[in-house]
RODOZA-334676 format. One record per residue (C-alpha): y, z, x; residue in one letter. Coordinates in steps of 0.05 Angstrom, whole numbers, plus 32768, in hexadecimal, padded with zeros to 4 digits. Layout:
YZXa
...
***
This chain:
86137F958234x
85FE7F9E81E7x
86047FDA81C5x
85C27FDB81ABx
858E7FE881E1x
853D7FED81DCx
8524802A81DFx
84F8803C8215x
84AA80398202x
84A18086821Dx
845C809D8222x
8434805B820Ex
84068058824Fx
83F080A1823Ex
83EC809381F3x
83BB80548207x
8396808A8233x
838480BF81FCx
8376808781CBx
833F806B81FEx
832A80B7820Ex
832280C681C0x
82FB808781B8x
82CB809681F7x
82C580DA81DAx
82AD80C08195x
8284809181B0x
825E80C481E4x
825780F081A3x
824080B88176x
820B80A381AEx
81F580ED81B2x
81EF80F38167x
81C480AF8169x
819980C581A2x
818C81098180x
817E80ED813Dx
814980C38158x
812880F9817Cx
812081298143x
8121810580FBx
80DD810780E2x
80B080CF80CDx
80A880EE8088x
80DC80EF8055x
80C6812F803Dx
80DD8154807Fx
811C812E8082x
814981698079x
8181818A809Bx
815381BA80C0x
812F818180E2x
81708171810Ax
818181B88125x
814A81B98153x
814881B181A3x
811F816E81B8x
80FC817781F7x
80FD812B81FFx
8148812F820Ax
813E81678242x
811281418265x
813A80FE825Fx
81728121827Cx
814B813D82B3x
813280F782C6x
817480DA82C8x
8189811182F8x
815780FC8327x
815D80B08326x
819480818348x
81BD80588327x
819A80188326x
81538038830Ex
8179806282DEx
819E802B82BAx
8155800A82B6x
812F804682A2x
81678062826Dx
816C801B8247x
812380158245x
8119805D822Ax
8155804F81F5x
8136800E81E1x
80F3802C81D7x
8112806581B3x
813480388187x
80F280148179x
80D880558168x
810A806D8133x
810480248118x
80B680398112x
80CB807780F1x
80F0805480BCx
80B3802380AEx
8089806480AAx
80B680848077x
80B780438051x
806A80428054x
806180878038x
808D80797FFFx
806680377FEEx
802480428005x
80178089800Bx
800880808055x
80268074809Dx
8033803380BEx
8002801880F0x
80297FF98126x
7FFA7FC2813Cx
7FD77FB180F9x
80067FB680C3x
803B7F8280D7x
80167F5280A1x
801E7F86806Ax
806C7F808077x
80657F368061x
80437F498020x
807D7F7E8012x
80B17F418015x
80827F187FE7x
807F7F5B7FB9x
80CC7F5F7FB9x
80D67F177FADx
80B67F247F68x
80F27F527F5Dx
812E7F337F7Bx
811A7EEE7F8Cx
80FB7ED27FC8x
81387EC17FE9x
81567F067FDEx
811C7F247FFEx
81187EF98033x
81657F058044x
81547F558037x
81217F4A806Ex
814A7F2980A1x
81807F598092x
814D7F9080A2x
81357F7380DEx
817A7F5E80FCx
81887FAD80EAx
814C7FCA8111x
815D7FA0814Cx
81A37FBE814Ax
818580038149x
815C7FEF818Ex
819A7FD581ACx
81C58008819Bx
8195803B81ADx
8191801D81F3x
81DE801F81FBx
81E4806581E6x
81B1807E8212x
81D28056824Bx
82158073823Cx
81FA80BD823Ex
81D180B4827Ax
8215809F829Bx
823680DC8286x
81FF8109829Cx
81FD80E982DEx
824680EE82E7x
8245813A82D5x
8208814E8302x
82168197830Ax
822981AC82C4x
81F0817C82ABx
81BF81A382CEx
81D681E682C0x
81DA81D38278x
819381B5827Bx
817781F1829Bx
818E82228264x
817981F4822Ex
813181ED8248x
8130823E8251x
813F823E8207x
8111820681F5x
80D1822E8219x
80E5827081F3x
80ED824F81B2x
80A7822681C2x
8081826781D6x
809F8293819Ax
809482598169x
80D7825B814Cx
80EC822F8110x
811B822880DFx
80F0820A80A9x
80A5820180A2x
808881CB80D7x
80D281C380F7x
80CC81EA8137x
810B81F88160x
80E781DF819Bx
80DE81978185x
80AC815F81A8x
80AB813F8166x
80BE80FC8187x
808A80FE81B9x
8055810F8185x
806780DA815Dx
806680A58196x
802280C581AEx
800580C28161x
801D80768162x
7FF6806781A1x
7FBA80908190x
7FB780658150x
7FBA8022817Ax
7F7D803F819Fx
7F5B80568166x
7F6D80108141x
7F477FED817Cx
7F0E80178180x
7F05800B8138x
7EFF7FC9813Ax
7EB57FD2815Ex
7EA88005812Cx
7EAE7FDB80F0x
7E8B7FA08117x
7E4B7FCC8118x
7E557FE480D0x
7E5F7F9880B9x
7E1B7F8880DEx
7DF57FBF80C2x
7DD87FA7807Bx
7D9B7FB8805Ax
7DA37F7F8027x
7DB97F468054x
7D777F208052x
7D5F7F3C800Bx
7D3B7F017FE9x
7D547EE87FA4x
7D137F067F84x
7D287F4A7F9Ex
7D707F457F86x
7D907F5C7F41x
7D527F577F17x
7D637F857EE6x
7DA17F5C7ED6x
7D877F1A7ECBx
7DA17EEF7E97x
7DE07F197E90x
7E337F0E7E9Dx
7E447F3E7ED3x
7E8F7F457ED6x
7EAE7F707F04x
7EF77F7B7EF0x
7F277F9D7F1Ex
7F657FB97EF8x
7FA07FBE7F25x
7FBA80087F38x
7F89802C7F08x
7F7F806B7F2Cx
7F6F80AF7F18x
7FBD80C37F08x
7FB280957EC8x
7F7B80C47EAEx
7F8181047EC6x
7FB6813F7ED4x
7FF581177EC7x
802A81077E96x
800F80C37E92x
7FC680D77E82x
7FCE80E67E37x
7FDF80A57E24x
7FA880817E4Ex
7F7280B17E3Ax
7F7F80A37DEFx
7F7880587E02x
7F3280677E21x
7F1E80917DF3x
7F31805C7DBBx
7F1180257DE1x
7ECF804F7DEBx
7ECE80567DA0x
7EDE800D7D92x
7EAA7FF67DBFx
7E7280247DA5x
7E81800C7D61x
7E747FC57D7Bx
7E327FD97D9Ax
7E477FE57DE0x
7E3D80287E0Fx
7E6380397E43x
7E5F806A7E84x
7E97807E7EB1x
7EA5809F7EF1x
7ED2809A7F31x
7ECD80767F75x
7EFE80887FB1x
7F23804C7FCAx
7F328039800Cx
7F7D802F8003x
7FAD804A7FD2x
7FEE80317FB5x
7FE57FE97FCCx
7FB27FBE7FF6x
7F857FA97FB7x
7F5B7F797FE4x
7F467FB6800Fx
7F257FCF7FD1x
7F037F8C7FB5x
7EEC7F7A7FF8x
7ECE7FC18001x
7EA77FC57FC0x
7E8A7F7C7FCEx
7E797F948011x
7E5F7FD68012x
7E8B7FDF8052x
7ECD800D8052x
7F037FDE8058x
7F3E800D805Fx
7F6C7FE7808Dx
7F897FA18095x
7F677F9580D7x
7F2A7FA880B4x
7F317F78807Fx
7F4C7F3C80ADx
7F037F4E80D4x
7ED77F50809Bx
7EF37F09807Bx
7ED77EE980BBx
7E937F0380B2x
7E557EEE808Bx
7E507F36806Bx
7E207F378032x
7E4D7F417FF3x
7E3A7F527FA6x
7E547F0B7F92x
7E277EF07FCDx
7DE97F207FAEx
7DF97EFF7F63x
7DFC7EB87F86x
7DBA7EBD7FABx
7D997ED77F6Cx
7DB07E9C7F41x
7DEF7EAF7F25x
7E2D7E867F27x
7E667EAC7F48x
7EAF7EA47F32x
7EEE7EC57F51x
7F2D7ECF7F29x
7F6D7EE77F4Dx
7FA97ED77F24x
7FD77EFC7F58x
7FC47EC27F8Cx
7FFD7E8A7F94x
7FE47E6C7FCFx
7FA77E5B7FECx
7F767E938000x
7F467E798037x
7F2D7EC08049x
7F0C7EBD8003x
7ED07E92801Ex
7EB27ED1802Dx
7EA17EDE7FE9x
7E817E997FE2x
7E997E8E7F96x
7E807E507F78x
7EC37E4B7F50x
7F097E6E7F5Cx
7F407E6F7F31x
7F877E867F4Ax
7FCA7E827F27x
7FCF7E3D7F37x
7F907E287F20x
7F817E527EDDx
7FAD7E277EB1x
7FE77E607EA2x
80287E3F7E8Ax
80487E7D7E75x
80807EAA7E95x
80697EE07ECFx
80797F287EC1x
809A7F407F05x
805E7F417F36x
802A7F2E7F00x
80217EE87F03x
80067EE77EB6x
7FEE7F1D7E8Bx
7FA27F357E8Bx
7F967F1A7E43x
7FA57ED97E5Bx
7F787EDD7E9Dx
7F3D7EF97E76x
7F4E7EBF7E3Bx
7F4D7E8C7E74x
7F0A7E9F7E8Ex
7EE57EA87E4Cx
7EFE7E5F7E43x
7EEE7E417E85x
7EAE7E647E94x
7E8B7E967E66x
7E9F7E677E22x
7E7D7E2B7E43x
7E347E1E7E25x
7DF57E167E46x
7E087E397E82x
7DE67E657EBCx
7DF97EB27EB6x
7E3A7EBB7ED8x
7E527EF77F09x
7EA17EFB7F0Cx
7ED37F247F33x
7F117F207F05x
7F547F457F1Ex
7F837F5D7EEDx
7FCB7F627F04x
7FF67F777EC9x
7FF57FBB7EDDx
800B7FAE7F1Ex
80547FCE7F38x
808C7FCB7F1Fx
80657FD57EE3x
809C7FB27EB4x
80A97F867E88x
80667F887E69x
80417F587E3Fx
80277F657DF3x
7FE47F577DD9x
7FDE7F197DAFx
7FA57EF67D87x
7F757EDD7DB4x
7F767E987D8Ex
7FC07E947D9Fx
7FBD7EA07DEBx
7FB57E567DFDx
7FDC7E467E3Ax
80027E7F7E3Ax
80487E687E22x
80417E927DEEx
80567ECA7E1Cx
809B7EA97E2Dx
80CA7ED77E05x
80A87F187E1Dx
80C57F227E60x
81097F267E47x
80FA7F507E0Ex
80DE7F807E43x
81017FB77E71x
81137F9C7EB5x
80FD7FC47EF6x
814F7FD37EFFx
814B7FF87EBCx
8106801E7EC6x
810E80327F0Cx
814C805D7F03x
812380957EEEx
80DD80A47F02x
80C380B97EC1x
80D580767EA9x
80AD805C7EE3x
806A80857ECEx
807480757E88x
807880297E9Cx
803D802E7EC5x
801280537E8Cx
8029801B7E63x
800F7FE57E8Cx
7FCB80067E95x
7FC2800F7E4Cx
7FD27FC27E44x
7F997FB17E77x
7F687FE07E57x
7F777FC47E10x
7F717F807E26x
7F2B7F917E47x
7F157FB57E06x
7F2C7F807DE3x
7F0F7F427E06x
7EC77F6D7E02x
7ED17F777DB7x
7EE37F287DADx
7EB67F057DDDx
7E847F367DF2x
7E357F2C7DE3x
7DF27F477DF5x
7DF87F2F7E3Dx
7E3A7F4A7E54x
7E3E7F797E88x
7E807F927E97x
7E947FBD7ED3x
7EDD7FCD7ED6x
7F007FFB7F09x
7F4780067F2Cx
7F547FEA7F6Fx
7F8080267F85x
7FAD805F7F6Dx
7FF680497F5Fx
803080587F92x
804A80A07F98x
807E80987F6Cx
804B80997F34x
800680BB7F5Bx
803380EF7F79x
803380FF7FCBx
7FEA810C7FE5x
7FCA80F17FA4x
7F7D80E67FB2x
7F65809D7FB5x
7F3A80A17F78x
7F35806D7F3Fx
7F0D80697F01x
7ECC803E7EFAx
7EAA80297EBBx
7E6D80027EAAx
7E6C7FE17E5Fx
7E2E7FBC7E41x
7E057FB97DFEx
7DC77FB97E29x
7DA680017E29x
7D767FEF7E60x
7DB27FE07E8Dx
7DD280267E79x
7D9180417E85x
7D90802A7ECFx
7DCC804F7EE1x
7DBA808F7EBEx
7DAA80AF7F02x
7DF080A07F1Ax
7E0980DB7EEFx
7E3F80B27ED2x
7E6580D37E91x
7E6080B17E50x
7E9C80887E34x
7ED280647E58x
7EF780A67E6Ax
7EDB80CC7EA9x
7EF681107EACx
7F06813F7EE7x
7EB4814C7EE6x
7EA381047EEDx
7E7C80F67F32x
7EA380DA7F67x
7E8980AC7FA1x
7EAA80787FD7x
7EBE80347FC4x
7E89801A7FFAx
7E4E803A7FE2x
7E4F80157F9Fx
7E347FD37FB5x
7DF27FEE7FD1x
7DEA801E7F99x
7DF27FE57F66x
7DC47FB97F8Cx
7D8D7FEF7F9Ax
7D9780017F4Bx
7D907FBA7F2Ex
7D5F7F9C7F5Fx
7D227FAB7F2Dx
***
């Protein structure tokens, strides 16, 4: 027998049991934390505070009561289903927070899924399309993981409750009394954070209500589209006061009230507007300005474009999707019927745009057909000066042509507002290759977005560039027959505009023709390019009818 013997593994089975119990307790605790987080987490980042989680959710009390009443087979089905739904609710809350930060509005669970695709495209301008797709797939897997984890968590907790019926019944009875007392007294640790919580149920109900409202809204919108006093207007009754004029409707991306009023951005932009007013006056032009209330904010430019053109309130993706399937009479349609050549210039488009047929343009230019051979500037496919120069060469510069109506979308001032181009001599614009060195000479989005003040400054610089490009275009290529209407499509996102900002955007009319300005004298718009806080405000969907009525004769 050897002198050396192997020591006995005393206590090993007990150690394993203790380890399993610790791990089981940890998983149970994590499950409870996960479920409570899902029930109590708000869908608004401003309310995501510690106080939000020091509350008693009525949904948990009701859930325990249901578990105690069910047999094992039914309990498993109900708890897994409820957990999956709670996980889905958590994912929607997270998307809601993202929409609030980016778009200053909540997420529509029925009609906004297409917007997520637009978000991938936008992200691709910063990190590349492959990176954007990878990020989207990663977030999708994370969302699925949350739903599965929540289902497993509720299943585990239901087993715990069912295995301790007496204790669970006593605890739930006491907590129910406490919840009722808190609800009756209105006790809360922070404003809007009652101790007796029912936020998860309220959130789910609000989403269901939004779904029902969206479905009903489709019928209401169809009625709005079908009601049109100008649909059958003859050519002889349209736009007679503008005969022979080139009328350009130009949208400046993200040009909102915050750019011209009550912000640290406004002084720089106001100086550009005031100088532009003086420059145009020296060139013989008059101008009038006011505000329009956009149907959208932070993003969704196409909603504003269609609202201005159609005279109906297109404030959601489902309204837009329905609008483009109609034959609604648009501003471009009115000009075409009255004898103008109509043109669409949308440099942001990099793919086919079949929906655009609703506007009936005679000619259409996008990033592929406008002739640009320079670099992109983040999201902006080309500088605004190039867009205006290319339009001039392709359309207004042609001899012996009919009058033009055009919608021109300028995109330099689109998020992320950096890097920015510089103005160059109009004769040097060419095919855009002159801009090749400029992106690398500017700041990258990563450099700017570390500081909110830098973000706002870059936004102001981008608006100033777009305004200077427009004023310079009028000075260089304007004539007695030019009527320029330029406006914003929406306010910038909350990083710049602030939470709860209104949806007002500036609008200006520029022309040498005093008769045209005389026609809009009754609108009460202010002199110059710079509308102040006393400038009149009207909804964007009222513009089409007002414009057609004013210039009918």
